[in-house]
C-alpha positions in Angstrom: 153.2 137.5 103.0 150.7 139.3 104.9 152.4 141.4 107.6 149.0 142.4 109.0 148.2 138.9 110.4 148.9 138.7 114.2 149.0 135.9 116.9 146.4 136.4 119.7 148.1 135.0 122.6 144.6 135.2 124.6 142.8 133.0 121.9 141.8 129.4 122.6 143.7 128.3 119.6 147.4 127.8 120.6 150.0 130.3 118.9 151.6 127.6 116.9 148.3 126.6 115.4 147.5 130.2 114.7 150.7 130.7 112.9 150.2 127.6 111.0 146.8 128.8 110.0 148.2 132.3 109.0 150.9 130.7 106.7 148.7 128.2 105.2 146.2 130.9 104.4 149.2 132.9 102.8 150.2 129.9 100.8 146.6 129.3 99.7 146.2 132.8 98.5 149.2 132.8 96.5 151.3 135.2 98.8 153.9 132.5 98.9 153.8 130.4 95.7 154.9 126.8 95.5 158.9 126.6 95.3 159.1 129.8 96.9 161.4 130.0 100.3 159.4 131.4 103.4 160.8 134.1 105.5 163.7 133.0 107.7 162.9 131.7 111.2 164.4 134.8 112.8 162.2 136.9 110.6 159.0 134.9 111.5 159.9 135.0 115.4 160.3 138.8 114.9 157.3 139.6 112.7 154.7 137.3 114.8 156.3 138.1 118.4 156.7 134.3 119.1 159.2 132.0 120.6 161.4 129.9 118.2 160.1 126.9 119.5 156.3 127.9 118.5 157.5 128.8 115.2 159.2 125.5 114.7 156.1 123.5 115.9 154.1 125.7 113.3 156.4 124.8 110.5 156.5 121.1 111.6 152.9 120.9 111.5 152.8 122.3 107.9 155.6 120.1 106.9 153.5 117.1 108.3 150.4 118.3 106.4 152.6 118.6 103.2 152.4 122.3 102.8 156.2 123.1 103.5 159.4 121.4 103.4 162.9 122.1 105.0 166.3 122.3 103.1 169.2 122.2 105.8 171.1 125.3 105.9 168.7 127.1 103.4 165.3 127.4 104.8 161.7 126.4 104.5 160.0 126.3 101.1 156.3 125.7 99.8 155.7 122.3 98.3 154.8 122.0 94.7 152.3 121.0 94.2 150.2 122.0 97.1 148.3 119.5 99.1 144.4 119.6 98.5 142.4 122.0 100.6 139.5 120.9 102.6 137.4 122.9 100.4 139.0 121.3 97.2 138.8 117.5 97.2 141.6 115.4 95.8 141.0 114.2 92.3 140.4 110.5 92.0 143.2 108.4 91.3 
């Protein structure tokens, strides 16, 4: 995962949405491939200098969008297969 990405607390986009976008971009790039566990909640909080509630909102948003899922007592994992990106239309059923 890209440790250089930062949360801009002065930006118009809320910190949880910024974190969701950072993580989504890392998943799309393959930094965190499908099936892989994301860094722990504590690591994300420390790495991005955010509150735990902010981090949980970001992960919740990604879960709603189908990018990640939680396994109780284990952590957050990247979904396999990934949801279609806006630039990649879904294949017809």
